[in-house]
MDAnalysis code that builds the backbone (N, CA, C; Angstrom):
import MDAnalysis as mda
import numpy as np

u = mda.Universe.empty(270, n_residues=90, atom_resindex=np.repeat(np.arange(90), 3), trajectory=True)
u.add_TopologyAttr("name", ["N", "CA", "C"] * 90)
u.add_TopologyAttr("resid", np.arange(1, 91))
u.add_TopologyAttr("resname", ["UNK", "UNK", "UNK", "UNK", "UNK", "UNK", "UNK", "UNK", "UNK", "UNK", "UNK", "UNK", "UNK", "UNK", "UNK", "UNK", "UNK", "UNK", "UNK", "UNK", "UNK", "UNK", "UNK", "UNK", "UNK", "UNK", "UNK", "UNK", "UNK", "UNK", "UNK", "UNK", "UNK", "UNK", "UNK", "UNK", "UNK", "UNK", "UNK", "UNK", "UNK", "UNK", "UNK", "UNK", "UNK", "UNK", "UNK", "UNK", "UNK", "UNK", "UNK", "UNK", "UNK", "UNK", "UNK", "UNK", "UNK", "UNK", "UNK", "UNK", "UNK", "UNK", "UNK", "UNK", "UNK", "UNK", "UNK", "UNK", "UNK", "UNK", "UNK", "UNK", "UNK", "UNK", "UNK", "UNK", "UNK", "UNK", "UNK", "UNK", "UNK", "UNK", "UNK", "UNK", "UNK", "UNK", "UNK", "UNK", "UNK", "UNK"])
u.atoms.positions = np.array([
    [36.422, 46.109, 5.636],
    [37.022, 47.276, 5.043],
    [35.929, 48.276, 4.673],
    [35.331, 48.898, 5.659],
    [34.244, 49.833, 5.403],
    [34.626, 50.945, 4.426],
    [35.871, 51.337, 4.403],
    [36.324, 52.401, 3.507],
    [35.971, 52.083, 2.056],
    [36.021, 50.809, 1.690],
    [35.761, 50.390, 0.326],
    [34.382, 49.747, 0.162],
    [33.629, 49.651, 1.249],
    [32.295, 49.072, 1.181],
    [32.294, 47.564, 1.063],
    [33.414, 46.928, 1.394],
    [33.522, 45.471, 1.290],
    [33.167, 44.816, 2.620],
    [32.478, 43.698, 2.547],
    [32.138, 42.924, 3.737],
    [32.585, 41.498, 3.479],
    [33.473, 40.989, 4.323],
    [33.967, 39.638, 4.149],
    [32.885, 38.613, 4.452],
    [32.157, 38.852, 5.517],
    [31.164, 37.900, 5.984],
    [30.162, 38.666, 6.842],
    [28.892, 38.343, 6.732],
    [27.880, 39.048, 7.529],
    [28.073, 38.860, 9.029],
    [28.712, 37.775, 9.433],
    [28.924, 37.491, 10.854],
    [30.317, 37.875, 11.341],
    [31.092, 38.558, 10.543],
    [32.463, 38.910, 10.921],
    [32.525, 39.655, 12.247],
    [31.538, 40.482, 12.509],
    [31.544, 41.256, 13.753],
    [31.388, 40.365, 14.987],
    [30.935, 39.131, 14.803],
    [30.735, 38.207, 15.919],
    [31.991, 37.394, 16.255],
    [32.996, 37.466, 15.404],
    [34.202, 36.669, 15.604],
    [34.967, 37.165, 16.822],
    [35.383, 36.221, 17.656],
    [36.186, 36.530, 18.835],
    [37.456, 35.690, 18.768],
    [38.586, 36.341, 18.831],
    [39.868, 35.639, 18.814],
    [40.423, 35.680, 20.229],
    [40.612, 34.501, 20.834],
    [41.070, 34.446, 22.225],
    [42.485, 34.985, 22.402],
    [42.776, 35.488, 23.607],
    [44.152, 35.891, 23.908],
    [45.084, 34.692, 23.712],
    [46.321, 34.984, 23.446],
    [47.360, 33.955, 23.264],
    [47.198, 33.169, 21.959],
    [46.358, 33.658, 21.050],
    [46.195, 32.995, 19.755],
    [47.459, 33.188, 18.927],
    [47.687, 32.238, 18.064],
    [48.840, 32.308, 17.165],
    [48.335, 32.281, 15.722],
    [49.052, 32.961, 14.870],
    [48.722, 32.985, 13.448],
    [49.926, 32.495, 12.657],
    [49.659, 31.674, 11.669],
    [50.720, 31.194, 10.796],
    [50.478, 31.741, 9.397],
    [51.553, 32.160, 8.754],
    [51.428, 32.661, 7.391],
    [51.158, 31.496, 6.449],
    [50.083, 31.605, 5.722],
    [49.687, 30.577, 4.755],
    [50.194, 30.936, 3.362],
    [50.113, 32.222, 3.049],
    [50.489, 32.683, 1.718],
    [50.992, 34.117, 1.850],
    [52.127, 34.403, 1.257],
    [52.701, 35.736, 1.349],
    [53.067, 36.215, -0.052],
    [52.164, 36.983, -0.639],
    [52.359, 37.495, -1.988],
    [52.752, 38.969, -1.919],
    [52.931, 39.557, -3.042],
    [53.371, 40.958, -3.085],
    [52.395, 41.907, -2.394],
    [51.092, 41.746, -2.639],
    [50.103, 42.659, -2.081],
    [49.145, 42.004, -1.093],
    [49.298, 40.710, -0.899],
    [48.376, 39.986, -0.013],
    [49.159, 39.009, 0.855],
    [48.870, 39.052, 2.145],
    [49.428, 38.079, 3.073],
    [48.242, 37.403, 3.763],
    [48.187, 36.100, 3.693],
    [47.095, 35.345, 4.306],
    [47.659, 34.616, 5.521],
    [47.032, 34.858, 6.676],
    [47.440, 34.184, 7.902],
    [46.275, 33.374, 8.432],
    [46.591, 32.241, 9.033],
    [45.575, 31.350, 9.578],
    [45.679, 31.307, 11.097],
    [44.528, 31.300, 11.740],
    [44.459, 31.140, 13.187],
    [44.749, 29.692, 13.526],
    [45.544, 29.457, 14.569],
    [45.844, 28.083, 14.944],
    [44.572, 27.353, 15.381],
    [44.543, 26.056, 15.150],
    [43.335, 25.251, 15.369],
    [42.855, 25.291, 16.820],
    [43.761, 25.216, 17.767],
    [43.349, 25.217, 19.175],
    [42.635, 26.518, 19.537],
    [43.141, 27.640, 19.074],
    [42.501, 28.928, 19.360],
    [41.124, 29.014, 18.709],
    [40.998, 28.477, 17.510],
    [39.688, 28.463, 16.845],
    [38.691, 27.641, 17.661],
    [39.140, 26.526, 18.207],
    [38.273, 25.685, 19.032],
    [37.881, 26.393, 20.328],
    [38.824, 27.113, 20.927],
    [38.514, 27.876, 22.148],
    [37.441, 28.912, 21.831],
    [37.585, 29.612, 20.731],
    [36.607, 30.617, 20.331],
    [35.219, 29.994, 20.167],
    [35.153, 28.862, 19.500],
    [33.872, 28.183, 19.280],
    [33.268, 27.704, 20.605],
    [34.111, 27.188, 21.491],
    [33.632, 26.674, 22.777],
    [33.092, 27.783, 23.669],
    [33.722, 28.939, 23.626],
    [33.328, 30.048, 24.505],
    [32.157, 30.845, 23.923],
    [32.175, 31.126, 22.632],
    [31.187, 32.027, 22.035],
    [30.003, 31.337, 21.364],
    [30.153, 30.071, 20.975],
    [29.046, 29.371, 20.302],
    [29.039, 27.893, 20.692],
    [28.916, 27.621, 21.998],
    [29.022, 26.230, 22.455],
    [27.930, 25.309, 21.920],
    [26.703, 25.796, 21.830],
    [25.616, 24.928, 21.353],
    [25.848, 24.496, 19.914],
    [26.262, 25.421, 19.100],
    [26.480, 25.144, 17.686],
    [27.684, 24.214, 17.463],
    [28.636, 24.226, 18.376],
    [29.904, 23.520, 18.175],
    [30.184, 22.431, 19.198],
    [29.152, 21.985, 19.914],
    [29.362, 21.026, 20.994],
    [30.080, 19.763, 20.523],
    [29.604, 19.140, 19.485],
    [30.202, 17.895, 19.009],
    [31.657, 18.105, 18.591],
    [31.927, 19.181, 17.893],
    [33.277, 19.490, 17.452],
    [34.226, 19.637, 18.644],
    [33.800, 20.381, 19.655],
    [34.641, 20.622, 20.831],
    [34.823, 19.337, 21.629],
    [33.754, 18.566, 21.809],
    [33.856, 17.292, 22.539],
    [34.848, 16.364, 21.845],
    [34.759, 16.275, 20.533],
    [35.681, 15.416, 19.784],
    [37.119, 15.918, 19.885],
    [37.315, 17.216, 19.881],
    [38.662, 17.784, 20.009],
    [39.251, 17.498, 21.380],
    [38.421, 17.621, 22.420],
    [38.890, 17.309, 23.778],
    [39.260, 15.838, 23.866],
    [38.413, 14.984, 23.343],
    [38.643, 13.537, 23.406],
    [39.870, 13.115, 22.602],
    [40.196, 13.849, 21.559],
    [41.321, 13.471, 20.697],
    [42.669, 13.645, 21.391],
    [42.736, 14.485, 22.378],
    [43.962, 14.782, 23.116],
    [45.043, 15.394, 22.223],
    [44.661, 15.922, 21.065],
    [45.617, 16.568, 20.159],
    [45.905, 18.008, 20.567],
    [45.043, 18.554, 21.404],
    [45.160, 19.959, 21.785],
    [45.406, 20.031, 23.295],
    [46.656, 20.015, 23.677],
    [47.029, 19.891, 25.087],
    [46.524, 21.025, 25.972],
    [46.356, 22.218, 25.431],
    [45.913, 23.342, 26.246],
    [44.446, 23.688, 26.103],
    [43.702, 22.917, 25.348],
    [42.316, 23.269, 25.026],
    [41.431, 23.404, 26.257],
    [41.414, 22.416, 27.103],
    [40.535, 22.438, 28.284],
    [40.860, 23.631, 29.177],
    [42.139, 23.851, 29.438],
    [42.548, 24.959, 30.294],
    [42.165, 26.296, 29.672],
    [42.359, 26.430, 28.379],
    [42.043, 27.701, 27.715],
    [40.543, 27.960, 27.672],
    [39.744, 26.915, 27.519],
    [38.286, 27.094, 27.559],
    [37.879, 27.627, 28.927],
    [38.384, 26.997, 29.982],
    [38.063, 27.446, 31.347],
    [38.567, 28.860, 31.589],
    [39.808, 29.134, 31.201],
    [40.436, 30.436, 31.434],
    [39.674, 31.578, 30.751],
    [39.037, 31.285, 29.632],
    [38.329, 32.322, 28.878],
    [36.828, 32.329, 29.133],
    [36.403, 31.672, 30.204],
    [35.008, 31.762, 30.632],
    [34.067, 30.750, 30.019],
    [34.595, 29.741, 29.341],
    [33.746, 28.695, 28.775],
    [33.234, 27.754, 29.849],
    [32.084, 27.174, 29.615],
    [31.474, 26.238, 30.560],
    [31.881, 24.821, 30.173],
    [32.937, 24.335, 30.778],
    [33.451, 23.012, 30.441],
    [32.435, 21.923, 30.769],
    [31.622, 22.124, 31.780],
    [30.602, 21.131, 32.147],
    [29.609, 20.907, 31.012],
    [29.346, 21.933, 30.226],
    [28.429, 21.804, 29.095],
    [28.914, 20.734, 28.127],
    [30.214, 20.660, 27.939],
    [30.780, 19.691, 26.998],
    [30.911, 18.292, 27.608],
    [30.754, 18.196, 28.911],
    [30.831, 16.906, 29.575],
    [29.463, 16.256, 29.751],
    [28.405, 17.034, 29.506],
    [27.043, 16.501, 29.620],
    [26.789, 15.456, 28.554],
    [25.805, 14.627, 28.787],
    [25.412, 13.602, 27.808],
    [25.096, 14.271, 26.471],
    [25.544, 13.680, 25.411],
    [25.359, 14.231, 24.053],
    [23.889, 14.379, 23.686],
    [23.010, 13.668, 24.341],
    [21.583, 13.726, 24.017],
    [20.865, 14.875, 24.718],
    [21.557, 15.590, 25.588],
    [20.914, 16.717, 26.310],
    [20.661, 17.873, 25.389],
])
């Protein structure tokens, strides 16, 4: 909110929200509505934009099979799926 000089986070400008993301309302008050990005979309964002930092998280999410569209969405958005299939010690 540059108008008010407020900065939520120094890295906010680096955030990328993938297409087809969904948001769920967490809290809906009179003057504030808080929405959360769905977990699968957050994982896609991490896999595509910060794979080195989030490798273990993404590998565990893929292995969990809880996110049925994760692998396809990573590929569709330009992520390197092979990076997550490499040996964890690389």
